[in-house]
N, C-alpha and C positions, 0 to 999 in steps of 0.2 A: 292308238293303241295299233300296230301294222296286222298283216295276216297271218305272221308267222305266232304272234304273240298270241290273236287271238286261238288258234290253232293249237296251240299250246295250253291256252284256258280252258277249250272245251273237252281235253283229253285228262289236262288234270283233273278237272270236274266232275269227268265220265268216271273216272277211278274216284271220285270221292263222293259218290252219290249215295250211297249206301250207310256213311258214317252218320253220326248222332240220332240213329233214329233203337238201335237196340245194345244195349250195356256190356249182354256176353257179346256180341259179335264184335266191337267193336276193344271191347275187350284182350278177344279171341286174336286181333289182329295188332294190337298192341302188343300183345308177349312172343309174337309170333316176330314181329320187327326187331325188340330188345331182346333177342336171346342169342348169344354171343353162342350157344349149343346149334342154333338153325342156321347160323351163319356161315362163321367163321370155322367153326367144330367140323363140322360136316367135310371144308375144303380143306383143312388140315389134315382128318381123319384120311382123305384120302390119298393124300401125299403123305403122311407114315408109311400107308399101306403100299407105295409105288416104292418107298422104300427100303422096303425087306420084300419086294418080289424079289424072287429068281427068273432067270430062262432057265429054258431045257438045260443047260452044261453048268446051272448053279450057278451064276455072275450075277451079282446087283447091278443090272444093264444100267437100270433108271435113277442112278444117286447122281451121276453127275447132273443129270436134267431138272433133280428134285434142287439140290442147292441153285443152280442159277434161277430159275424157281423162284424161290424164296427170297435173292437177293434181288430179283427185279419185281417180286413185290415187296418188300420191303421200300423199294426206291418210288415207284407206282404210290404208296400209301404217303411218302415224306410228300413226292410233290402235285401228288392232290391238296393236300393243306396247304399247301406255299399257292397253289392257287387258287385257290379259296381267300386266302388273305390278302393277293398281289392282285386280283383281277376286281372291280367295282362292284362293291356290297351287293348285294341280290337276293331283295328279301322271299322267304320262304310263302307260299300257301297260305301256310295260318296266319301269320303276320300280313295280308294283302285283304281288308275288309271289303274294301270294293268287288273281289271275283264272288263275294257270296260264297265261302264253300265252305261246307257244312263240318262245325269243332266235331269233332270226333267223342263221345261221353267217357268221361276219365283222362280227358289229355286237357294239357296244362296250355291254355293261348300263350304262354309266354316260354312255353319247349325252345329251347335252340333261336332265341330269338336274338343272342349274338354273332349270332355263324354266320357268312353267305352261306346262300345256301348252292352253288353252281362252283365249280360241277359236284355232283354226288362223290361225298369222298368214298362210300360204301361198292358206288355203280365199278368207279377207276379199278378200286385196288380186285373186287371177288369177278369181274370181268377179264382183268389185267391176268388173275389166276386161274382162270376157264382154259385160256391160251394154251398154256404148257397141256392142260390136261384134252385138251383137242387135239395136239400133235402126239399125244403118246395114244390115246384112241378117239377113233370120232364117236364113239356112242357114249364114250365117258364126257367129251367135252359138250356137248349136245347135251348129256344129263346138267351139266354145270353153268350152260348159258342158258337153260330151261330153268334151272332153280335161282341161277341169281335175277332174275326177271320176274319170275311169279312169287319166290319165296324173300328174298331182299329186299327188292325196286319197289315192287309194287305196294307191298304194306303201307312204305315209306310215302308213296304219291298217295294213297289213303288217307292217311294220318294227315296230309297235309304239311308233313317235311319238306318234300322237294313237287320241283313243277316236274311234269313228263319231260320236258329239256332238260333238264338237271343232268338226268339218269342217261340221255340219247346221248346227250355231251361225255358224258362221265365212262358210260360203253364204247363209244369210238374212241376217246383220247384213252383211255385202258389196255385197249385190244392194241391201238398201234404202238403206244409205249412199251410195251409186254414182246410185241414179238423186236422191236427195233434193241430190245434192252437183253433178251435172250442171246439176238445177232454180235451182242457187243461184250457181255461178260462172258456169253461161252465159249469167244474167240480168246479171250485174255485166258492166263492160269490160276484164278482165284479158285473157280471150282476144281481143279484139283489137289489145288494149295489145300483146299477145307477138306476134301477126301483126304490127305496125306496126316491132316492133323488128328481124324478120327480113328483115323484108322490105329495113330500111335498111343491117344489121349484119351479111348472111350471114356471112361466116366466124366472128364471133365468135357467133352465134344456134348454129349448129350445129355446135359445138364442146360448147355447153353442152348441147344438146339430145343430144349423143353419150352423154356422158356421165352426163344424167338419166336416160334411157331403160337403156344400164348396169344402173342400181343400183337402178332398178324392175327390171329383169329379176329381178338376184339379191336383192330385197328388202331393197338397203339394209342386204346386210351387212356389206362395206368401213365404211360409216361406223359401224353399230351395235358393231361390233368396236371403232374407231379411239375410240367413246366411253367405253364399257366399259372400257377400255386406261385411258384421262383421267382418268375416275371411279377407279378402282382405284388410281391414282397419288397422286391427289390425296389419299384413304383415307389414302394408306401416308404421307405427307409433313404429314398434319396429328397 
C-alpha cells in the first residue's frame, strides 16, 4: 500500500468511525445520503430562483448563465459516468474487507457492488453546479460548496460508498470541467437559441426544463436505469 493509499484509508475510516454503533444515527445518515431533496433538490431550487431573479431594471439577467450551467451540468453527469465505466474498476470501501470499515446498521453490504467508485459522480456533478453559483455570488457559491461537502459527499464516505479520494478527485474534476464547459458553451449561440425557444414556446419549454432539472437533481438515475435494463434485455435476446 502506497503512502497516498494509506492516507486515503485513514481519512475514509475517520469519516466512518461512528458507523455501526447506533441505528438511529446510521438511518439518519443513510436518509440524508439517499435524499433527492437534500441533494439535487436544493441545487435546482437555487437555479430556478436565479432563473426568475430580476435586476434593478426588471431584466432576467441570469437566464443565459442558468442555461449554460445546466447544459454543463448535464455534460458533467454524463462524463462522470463514462469515467466510472472506462477507468479501471475501483472497489468501494464497503466492499473492501481488509480495510476494516464499520458497516452501517441497515446498509446492505452488496450495495453498489457492480459500480466502480472512482470518481464520485455526486462530487463531480454537484461541485460542478457550485461553480456557476460561485460566479454569481461568493456567499451563494461558498454555501453550495459547503453543502456539497457536508450534506452530499461526507455521508457517502460515512456509509462506505466512496473513498475520500473518490470525492476529492470528483470535486477537482467537476470544478475544472465546469469552468471549461462554461467558457465553451457560453461562447456558442446555443444558450441564446434555448432562450429564444423558451420565449416563443413557454409551455413546451417549461415542461422540458422541469423534466431536465428533475433528472439533473437525481443524477439521471431513471434514465440510467432504463438504459441498463435495455442493455441487459438486448444481451439476453442476443
